[in-house]
N, C-alpha and C positions, 0 to 999 in steps of 0.2 A: 728956720727952714719953712717954706710955704707948705700948707697942707695940700695933700693930693686929693682931687675929686675922684668920683667913680670913673673907671675906664669906659671907653666907647662901647665895648662889648656888653658891659653890664647895663648901660643906659639903653642900648638897643633892645635887650631882652625885656627890660621893664616896660618900654614903649609897646612892644608886641603883646605883653601880658595884659596891659590896659585895653588894647585894641580888641583882644580876644574875649575878655571878661564882659565887657559892656554888651556886645550883641548877644552873648550867652544869657545874660540876665534878662534881656528883652525877650529872647526866645522862650525862656522859662515862664515869664509872665504870660506871654501869648498862649503857650501850650497849656498852662494851668487854667487860663480863662476858657480855652476851647474845651478842656476836659470837664470843667464845671458846667458849661452850657450843654455839653453832650449828656452829662449825668442828669440834668434837669429835663432835657427834651425827650430822652429815651423812654421813661415811663409814660409820658403823655402820648408818644407815638404808639407804644405797644398796647396800652389800654384802649385807646381809640381805634387802633387797627383791629383789635379783638372785638370791640363793639360792632364795627362794620362787618367783620367776618361772621359773628354770631347772628346779627340781624339778617344776613343774606343766606344763612345755612338752613337747608331743608330739615336736617336732623333735629334742630331745636324746635321747630314747629310740630314735627311728628311726635317728639317727646312731650311737648306741652299739651297737645290734644289728648294723648293717652294719660298723662300724669294728672290732668285736671278734669278728665271725663267730659271734654268739651263737646263731643258729638252728641251725647245725651242731653247736655245742658242747653244746647242751641237747637237741636233737632236737625242739624246739618250733618251730612255724611263727611267722613274724613277727606274724601276726594273734593268735596265742595269747600271744606275748610282750607285745604291746600291751595285750591283755586283762589280763595280770598287772600291767603298769605302771599301768593305770587303777585296778585294785583297790588298789594301794599308795597312789596319790594320794588315792583316796577314804578310805582308812584313816587317813591323816594328818589328815583333817578331820572324821571322824565320832567317835562316842562308844564305839565297840567297843574292848574291852580287847585282844583278840588278833586277829591277821590270819590268816584261813583263805583262803589264795590258791589258788583252784581253777581248773584249766585242763584242756583236753582233751588228754590225753597217751596215745598208743597206742590211740586209738579209745574211750577212756572218760574220764570226769571224775575227776580226782584232786586231793588236797590236795598242792601241790607242796613246801611247806616243812615241815621236821621241827621237833620241839619246840625245839631250841636256836635255830634260825633264827627261829621265832615269838617266843620270849622276847627275842631281840635286837631284833626289830622293835618290841617294846613300848618299849624304851629309845630307839630311833630316833624313834618317834612323839613321845615326851616332848621330845626334842631339837628336832624340827621344830616342834612346837607352841610351844616357847619362842622359836624363830626368828620364827614368825608373830606372836607377842605383842609381842616387842621391836620388830619392824618397825612394827607398828601404833602403839604408844605413842611411839616415837621420831619417827614421821611426824607425829603429833599435836603433839608438842612443837616440832618444827621449824616447823609451820604457825603455832602460837601465837607463836613468836619472830618470824616474818616479819610477821604482822599487827601485833603490838605495835610492831615497829620501823618499819613503814610509817606507823602513826598517830602515833607520838611523834617520830620523826626526820624524817619527810616527805622533803624533797629530799636529806637526808644519808643516807637509808637505802640507796640504791643504791651509792654509793661504799663504805660500810661493808660491804655485802653482798659486793662484789667483793673487798675485802681479806680478808674471812672465807673466801670461796671459795678465794682464792689460797693462804692458809695451810693450809686443809683439803686442797686438792689436792696441795700439797707433801708434807704428812704422809702422805696416802694413797698418793701415788706412791712414796715411800720404802718404805712397807710392801709395796706390790705388787711392787716390784723385788726386795726381799729375799725375799719369799715365792716369787716366780716363779723366782729363781735357785736357791733351796733346793730347790724342787720339781723343777726341771730336773736338778739334780745328784743328788738322792736323794729321790724322792717317796715311796718305800717307808718311809723313816725318818720323814718328815713325816706320812704317813698313820698310822703306828703311834703317834706322839706325840699326834696328834689324838684317837685312840681312847682312849689312856690318860687324857687330860684330860677327855674328854666322857662316859666311861662308868665306872661304879664296879665293873664286873665284867669277866670275860673271855669273855662270850658272843659277842663279835665275832670271836673266833678260830675260824674255820670252815675246813672242808676244801675246797680249791678243786677237788677231783676228785669230791666226792660231794654237797656242799651247793649247792643250786640258787641260793640267794641270792647267794653270791659268784661263782658261774659266770655268772649274769645280769649282775652288776655287779662286774667285776674292777677292779683298781686303776687301769688306764688309763682306764676310764669316769669315775672320780672325778677323775683328773688333768686330763682334757680338760674336764670340767664346771667345775673350778676355774679353768682358763684362760679359758673362756667368761665366767665371772662377773667375772674381772679385766678383760677387754676391755669388757664391758658397763658396768662401773663407770667406766672411763676415758671412754667415750662419754657417760655420764650427766653427768660433770663438764664435758665440753666443751659439752654442751647447756645446762647451767646457767650457764656462763660467758657463752655467747652471749645467753641470756635476760637476764642481769643487765646486760650491756653495752648491750643494746637498751633496757632500762628506764632506764638512766642517761642515754642520749642523748635519750630521749623526755622525761625530766624536766628536761633542760637542764643 
């Protein structure tokens, strides 16, 4: 008696299952890659965004003048120090090649920074504009990933976002702990290594007794600014976790 093969209904179901599984696997691969890219880009965006925010915040400078007794060390009033800080912030965003920081000193308007300080600020401006650019483009990339994930994954987007946030937060947390511990132990070494990596010259080696740039912005100013950036990044992650969990609950 001839053997009977599978009936037509069974064959059709098998064909449909193959058709459905393959795209699903591709979707999983693409969603996993997107989640990994999101997890890597997010701390870059948040840290650099906070660098930009802190750099342009008046409260940081007011705190720095008070914390480091800058008015007494420079002989400039707090008003003139703020005037100088405003000129620096404006310089980071304009097209001027050199910074001519002018303040009222001893009853007359003077250019506060000397040639070496001015040339170093050219390098600092290039670095800051790089920070602004990377912040902008990484933010756009994150937004594209979020929108694409919401449209393609729908209800599965929120759980995937939470997993991506979790891994991103763990990696960022490890980095911040290592950075914070190193800074607390020897910020001078960390500060020096940052300058070696960021600048191709030694213009950043300034005299702390004669050069107003380093008198206005001593190492402790940058140490505490870095701590503020770390705290703000932790707060950002907490807010994002809260928003993602809320979205997951709303989507069921």
